[in-house]
Residue frames as qw, qx, qy, qz and C-alpha x, y, z in Angstrom:
[[0.414, -0.619, -0.374, -0.553, 70.35, -123.77, -85.46],
 [0.720, -0.539, -0.369, 0.233, 71.37, -124.83, -81.97],
 [0.518, -0.037, -0.113, 0.847, 74.20, -122.32, -82.07],
 [0.068, -0.445, -0.188, -0.873, 71.90, -119.41, -82.87],
 [0.621, -0.630, -0.394, -0.250, 69.55, -120.47, -80.05],
 [0.716, -0.371, -0.276, 0.522, 72.50, -120.56, -77.63],
 [0.318, 0.181, 0.029, 0.930, 73.68, -117.18, -78.87],
 [0.309, -0.587, -0.300, -0.685, 70.20, -115.73, -78.38],
 [0.723, -0.581, -0.374, 0.023, 69.96, -117.25, -74.91],
 [0.637, -0.223, -0.196, 0.711, 73.37, -115.98, -73.87],
 [0.113, 0.364, 0.136, 0.914, 72.54, -112.53, -75.24],
 [0.500, -0.642, -0.335, -0.475, 69.31, -112.49, -73.24],
 [0.765, -0.470, -0.320, 0.303, 71.14, -113.69, -70.14],
 [0.492, 0.046, -0.079, 0.866, 73.75, -111.03, -70.60],
 [0.139, -0.513, -0.206, -0.822, 71.06, -108.37, -70.90],
 [0.673, -0.619, -0.351, -0.201, 69.26, -109.67, -67.80],
 [0.728, -0.280, -0.261, 0.569, 72.53, -109.70, -65.89],
 [0.268, 0.265, 0.024, 0.926, 73.11, -106.09, -66.91],
 [0.390, -0.615, -0.285, -0.623, 69.67, -105.11, -65.65],
 [0.781, -0.582, -0.226, -0.005, 70.44, -106.74, -62.27],
 [0.549, 0.416, -0.350, 0.635, 73.79, -104.97, -61.91],
 [0.118, -0.357, 0.427, -0.823, 72.37, -103.19, -58.86],
 [0.513, -0.326, -0.780, -0.148, 70.53, -106.02, -57.07],
 [0.499, -0.679, 0.032, -0.538, 68.43, -105.37, -54.02],
 [0.572, 0.080, -0.708, 0.407, 70.10, -106.34, -50.78],
 [0.517, -0.666, 0.109, -0.526, 68.75, -106.39, -47.24],
 [0.706, 0.055, -0.634, 0.311, 70.91, -107.90, -44.52],
 [0.583, -0.799, 0.003, -0.148, 70.83, -107.83, -40.74],
 [0.482, 0.580, -0.526, 0.393, 74.46, -107.21, -39.81],
 [0.310, 0.026, -0.728, 0.610, 74.13, -107.06, -36.02],
 [0.485, -0.691, -0.340, -0.414, 71.43, -106.82, -33.34],
 [0.477, 0.043, -0.568, 0.670, 72.51, -105.41, -29.99],
 [0.360, -0.815, -0.440, 0.110, 71.25, -103.86, -26.78],
 [0.352, 0.607, -0.089, 0.707, 72.49, -100.27, -26.91],
 [0.068, -0.295, 0.481, -0.823, 71.18, -99.19, -23.52],
 [0.557, -0.465, -0.642, -0.250, 68.78, -100.40, -20.85],
 [0.017, 0.225, -0.564, 0.794, 67.66, -99.29, -17.44],
 [0.488, -0.558, -0.634, -0.222, 65.03, -100.01, -14.85],
 [0.010, -0.306, 0.431, -0.849, 64.16, -97.71, -11.98],
 [0.455, -0.491, -0.741, -0.056, 61.96, -98.64, -9.02],
 [0.002, 0.412, -0.250, 0.876, 61.21, -95.36, -7.25],
 [0.675, -0.425, -0.083, -0.597, 58.28, -96.92, -5.41],
 [0.808, -0.068, -0.557, 0.179, 60.33, -99.68, -3.81],
 [0.078, -0.010, -0.997, 0.022, 60.03, -101.14, -1.25],
 [0.406, 0.205, 0.461, -0.762, 56.53, -99.81, -0.49],
 [0.601, 0.280, -0.377, -0.647, 55.18, -100.90, -3.88],
 [0.406, 0.127, -0.904, -0.044, 55.86, -104.53, -2.96],
 [0.064, 0.153, 0.803, -0.573, 53.49, -104.30, 0.04],
 [0.492, 0.317, 0.105, -0.804, 50.52, -103.17, -2.10],
 [0.744, 0.326, 0.580, -0.059, 48.21, -105.26, -4.23],
 [0.264, -0.286, 0.574, 0.720, 49.67, -105.47, -7.74],
 [0.438, 0.687, 0.579, 0.029, 47.17, -103.92, -10.13],
 [0.297, -0.418, 0.205, 0.833, 49.35, -101.65, -12.22],
 [0.529, 0.810, 0.193, -0.165, 48.51, -99.34, -15.04],
 [0.630, -0.214, 0.420, 0.617, 51.19, -99.55, -17.70],
 [0.383, 0.872, -0.014, -0.305, 52.03, -96.91, -20.27],
 [0.754, -0.034, 0.450, 0.477, 54.19, -98.01, -23.21],
 [0.259, 0.878, -0.130, -0.380, 56.00, -95.56, -25.48],
 [0.812, 0.128, 0.400, 0.405, 57.78, -96.53, -28.69],
 [0.179, 0.905, -0.190, -0.335, 60.24, -94.39, -30.64],
 [0.866, 0.151, 0.270, 0.393, 62.59, -95.15, -33.47],
 [0.082, 0.903, -0.266, -0.328, 65.54, -93.34, -34.91],
 [0.899, 0.213, 0.231, 0.305, 67.98, -94.21, -37.63],
 [0.073, -0.865, 0.336, 0.365, 71.30, -92.99, -38.83],
 [0.821, 0.538, -0.184, 0.050, 73.48, -93.68, -41.82],
 [0.718, -0.559, 0.321, 0.263, 76.73, -95.39, -40.86],
 [0.271, -0.374, 0.646, 0.607, 78.17, -95.88, -44.34],
 [0.383, 0.223, -0.547, -0.710, 77.20, -96.63, -47.92],
 [0.682, -0.123, -0.584, -0.424, 73.99, -98.65, -47.57],
 [0.503, -0.158, -0.751, 0.398, 74.65, -99.34, -43.85],
 [0.332, -0.602, -0.073, -0.723, 72.18, -98.03, -41.30],
 [0.160, -0.069, -0.819, 0.547, 71.75, -98.16, -37.55],
 [0.470, -0.505, -0.381, -0.615, 68.14, -98.36, -36.39],
 [0.113, 0.049, -0.749, 0.651, 67.38, -97.89, -32.69],
 [0.487, -0.533, -0.539, -0.433, 64.02, -98.81, -31.19],
 [0.008, 0.213, -0.596, 0.774, 63.37, -97.25, -27.80],
 [0.542, -0.480, -0.633, -0.274, 60.72, -98.87, -25.62],
 [0.025, -0.262, 0.521, -0.812, 59.75, -97.10, -22.39],
 [0.528, -0.463, -0.682, -0.203, 57.36, -98.77, -19.97],
 [0.101, -0.310, 0.454, -0.829, 56.03, -96.88, -16.97],
 [0.489, -0.402, -0.769, -0.095, 53.98, -98.89, -14.47],
 [0.174, -0.363, 0.325, -0.856, 51.98, -97.04, -11.83],
 [0.402, -0.413, -0.812, 0.088, 50.04, -98.32, -8.86],
 [0.254, -0.820, -0.457, 0.234, 47.61, -95.89, -7.24],
 [0.242, 0.956, 0.030, 0.160, 49.17, -92.99, -9.18],
 [0.400, -0.770, 0.468, 0.167, 52.67, -93.77, -7.87],
 [0.600, 0.580, -0.532, -0.144, 55.39, -94.97, -10.21],
 [0.929, -0.285, 0.234, -0.020, 56.20, -98.60, -9.44],
 [0.649, -0.251, 0.465, 0.548, 58.87, -98.86, -12.13],
 [0.432, 0.818, -0.152, -0.347, 60.22, -97.23, -15.22],
 [0.741, -0.118, 0.568, 0.338, 61.90, -99.56, -17.70],
 [0.430, 0.815, -0.161, -0.353, 63.64, -98.29, -20.82],
 [0.761, -0.071, 0.546, 0.342, 65.34, -100.35, -23.51],
 [0.333, 0.760, -0.315, -0.460, 67.25, -99.08, -26.54],
 [0.798, 0.048, 0.577, 0.167, 67.42, -102.07, -28.88],
 [0.218, 0.765, -0.337, -0.503, 69.57, -101.44, -31.93],
 [0.839, 0.165, 0.481, 0.195, 70.61, -103.10, -35.14],
 [0.032, -0.555, 0.495, 0.668, 72.91, -102.57, -38.08],
 [0.706, 0.459, 0.529, -0.108, 71.21, -103.21, -41.41],
 [0.197, -0.229, 0.575, 0.760, 72.51, -103.23, -44.97],
 [0.491, 0.666, 0.504, -0.248, 69.92, -101.83, -47.38],
 [0.108, -0.461, 0.491, 0.731, 70.99, -101.36, -50.99],
 [0.042, 0.061, 0.814, 0.576, 69.43, -101.32, -54.44],
 [0.042, 0.641, 0.755, -0.132, 65.94, -100.25, -53.30],
 [0.062, 0.684, 0.260, 0.679, 64.07, -97.14, -54.32],
 [0.031, 0.322, -0.421, 0.848, 64.01, -94.40, -51.67],
 [0.662, -0.307, -0.003, -0.683, 60.41, -95.16, -50.63],
 [0.915, -0.084, -0.391, -0.049, 61.16, -98.86, -50.19],
 [0.514, 0.222, -0.531, 0.636, 64.36, -98.11, -48.24],
 [0.235, -0.364, 0.278, -0.857, 62.43, -95.70, -46.01],
 [0.822, -0.262, -0.129, -0.489, 59.76, -98.33, -45.33],
 [0.826, 0.047, -0.509, 0.237, 62.35, -101.02, -44.55],
 [0.351, 0.207, -0.488, 0.772, 64.12, -98.73, -42.08],
 [0.304, -0.268, 0.192, -0.894, 60.93, -97.21, -40.68],
 [0.814, -0.156, 0.020, -0.560, 58.73, -100.30, -40.31],
 [0.919, 0.106, -0.380, -0.014, 60.45, -103.61, -41.00],
 [0.467, 0.355, -0.587, 0.558, 63.65, -103.03, -39.01],
 [0.329, -0.367, 0.443, -0.748, 61.82, -101.79, -35.88],
 [0.893, -0.102, -0.091, -0.429, 59.62, -104.89, -36.16],
 [0.797, 0.209, -0.511, 0.244, 62.70, -107.10, -36.12],
 [0.202, 0.374, -0.548, 0.720, 64.13, -105.21, -33.14],
 [0.579, -0.419, 0.075, -0.695, 60.87, -105.32, -31.19],
 [0.915, -0.156, -0.364, -0.072, 61.15, -109.03, -30.45],
 [0.623, 0.137, -0.466, 0.613, 64.51, -108.43, -28.76],
 [0.099, -0.381, 0.248, -0.885, 63.31, -105.33, -26.91],
 [0.751, -0.359, -0.203, -0.516, 60.24, -107.22, -25.71],
 [0.864, -0.117, -0.436, 0.222, 62.44, -109.91, -24.21],
 [0.384, 0.244, -0.392, 0.799, 64.73, -107.34, -22.57],
 [0.386, -0.431, 0.081, -0.812, 61.75, -105.54, -20.96],
 [0.871, -0.299, -0.291, -0.259, 60.40, -108.83, -19.65],
 [0.765, 0.025, -0.442, 0.467, 63.80, -109.80, -18.20],
 [0.178, 0.339, -0.303, 0.873, 64.45, -106.39, -16.61],
 [0.536, -0.441, 0.010, -0.720, 61.04, -106.09, -14.97],
 [0.908, -0.229, -0.347, -0.060, 61.28, -109.65, -13.66],
 [0.660, 0.094, -0.415, 0.619, 64.75, -109.01, -12.22],
 [0.061, -0.416, 0.203, -0.884, 63.43, -105.84, -10.58],
 [0.083, 0.081, 0.835, -0.537, 61.08, -108.03, -8.52],
 [0.550, 0.286, 0.138, -0.772, 57.90, -107.47, -10.52],
 [0.767, 0.305, 0.564, -0.021, 55.90, -109.88, -12.64],
 [0.376, -0.119, 0.535, 0.747, 57.64, -109.85, -16.03],
 [0.400, 0.622, 0.114, -0.664, 56.05, -107.30, -18.38],
 [0.478, 0.168, 0.754, 0.419, 55.08, -108.98, -21.62],
 [0.192, 0.439, -0.120, -0.869, 54.47, -106.38, -24.30],
 [0.695, 0.497, 0.469, -0.223, 51.69, -106.92, -26.81],
 [0.586, 0.195, 0.499, 0.609, 52.66, -107.27, -30.46],
 [0.083, 0.712, 0.022, -0.697, 52.99, -104.02, -32.42],
 [0.657, 0.567, 0.436, 0.237, 52.09, -103.47, -36.07],
 [0.344, -0.522, 0.184, 0.759, 54.99, -101.29, -37.19],
 [0.232, 0.282, 0.636, 0.679, 53.67, -101.20, -40.76],
 [0.119, -0.807, -0.552, -0.171, 50.48, -99.49, -39.51],
 [0.391, -0.768, -0.102, 0.496, 52.48, -97.07, -37.32],
 [0.384, -0.189, 0.429, 0.796, 54.72, -96.22, -40.27],
 [0.114, 0.511, 0.655, 0.545, 51.71, -95.66, -42.55],
 [0.232, -0.869, -0.429, 0.089, 50.03, -93.42, -39.97],
 [0.420, -0.602, 0.102, 0.671, 53.23, -91.38, -39.57],
 [0.295, 0.072, 0.558, 0.772, 53.47, -90.94, -43.36],
 [0.025, -0.712, -0.628, -0.314, 49.81, -89.85, -43.50],
 [0.327, -0.844, -0.243, 0.349, 50.39, -87.27, -40.77],
 [0.397, -0.387, 0.315, 0.771, 53.46, -85.96, -42.59],
 [0.192, 0.337, 0.654, 0.650, 51.50, -85.78, -45.86],
 [0.145, -0.831, -0.533, -0.065, 48.61, -83.96, -44.16],
 [0.383, -0.733, -0.029, 0.562, 51.09, -81.49, -42.66],
 [0.343, -0.134, 0.495, 0.787, 52.70, -80.95, -46.06],
 [0.084, 0.579, 0.675, 0.450, 49.28, -80.44, -47.70],
 [0.233, -0.873, -0.372, 0.212, 48.30, -77.88, -45.07],
 [0.358, -0.595, 0.214, 0.687, 51.54, -76.02, -45.62],
 [0.283, 0.091, 0.661, 0.689, 51.30, -76.42, -49.41],
 [0.035, 0.725, 0.662, 0.190, 47.67, -75.26, -49.39],
 [0.226, -0.857, -0.166, 0.433, 48.57, -72.07, -47.55],
 [0.329, -0.379, 0.436, 0.747, 51.35, -71.37, -50.02],
 [0.209, 0.371, 0.736, 0.526, 48.98, -71.91, -52.96],
 [0.059, -0.851, -0.518, 0.063, 46.39, -69.53, -51.47],
 [0.256, -0.789, 0.044, 0.556, 48.92, -66.75, -50.93],
 [0.313, -0.186, 0.595, 0.716, 50.41, -67.21, -54.41],
 [0.120, 0.481, 0.751, 0.435, 46.94, -67.20, -56.11]]
């Protein structure tokens, strides 16, 4: 009786192992600063004015396939600070990472690369912006946290709305 139980257990384990032949894998291979710059077109005059800047922050992401299941994701953060409508500084950081993503459905892979990976990179980009602006002679710019999941969801909604508008026009002309 013990032998049949072991046989059943090993058969079940073998079947489970077969189902997990393509396990999900997410790995951060490398995080690196791909490019960075800071420009101070308002210097030195900007340093003689009271410091009450207006800051504009732009975020962009792009990704590319490097190999089988290996992706590069680049988060670009651009901060433009103006004082009295004159640019005090322009700081741009391209924070990148290599990520292994395998065994996920396409939607899950897309969300990992479009929301989770930029979220990981943002912490590094935030630090780089703070360092660069401080070294440029300004108070270090500390960026507020960003909800990349919400940005990703909004982007998907906009794409779906665009597809529906296009699809709706096609349906009307066909009917």
